[in-house]
C-alpha positions, 0 to 999 in steps of 0.5 A: 733109909739105908743102913751100913753095919760092920761085922761084930768086933771084939775089943778087950781093954780090960788089961790096958793100963793107962798112965796118970790123968786121962783126957777122953776125947768124945767121952760121952755116950757109953763112957767106955774109958770112964767105966775103965778108969773112973775118976782118972778120966776127964771126958770131953764131948762137943755134944752136951747130950752125949755127956749127959748119957755117960756115967757119972764116974768122971769129970765131964766137960763140954768142949771142942777137941780142936780147941782144948782149954787145958794148960800145956802138958796137962795129961799123961794119956789121951784116948779117942774111943771111936770119936775121930771118925766123926771129925773131918780131916781138918778137925783131926789135924787140929785135934792132933796139934792140940793133943801134942800140946796138952800131952806131957812129955812121953805121954800116950795117945790111944786111938780106937776107930773105924772108917765110915765108908763114903757111900752116898746112899748110906744114911746110918752107919752102925759099928757093932762092938763087943767091949770087955772093960774089966776082967771078971773075977 
């Protein structure tokens, strides 16, 4: 089994201010955005197991980002924290169309991501991240 690892990258979101209600795409797993903004977050993930791993500090819904089951103009903010890299180009296009629909006018779409190299002999891809979520006091 061949593994591809990135160099460690530092991401500081401790001073980021999101507006209003936040839709976090792929919000399962570590639940970084939920840890940052707690009950302002609606975390969706296509994989129930990923949401079960996430902290219980936000609303968690199993949902496909390409078919968002929300009313138009429902969110001030949408976040994609290392989730688009798992989508095909077709899925990203479908998601962006849906994001535009559910974002309020002048809403913000925040994206953190990395490109997985198209190496055919790589079985595992590891993005090494060090994330600062809250400022230490």
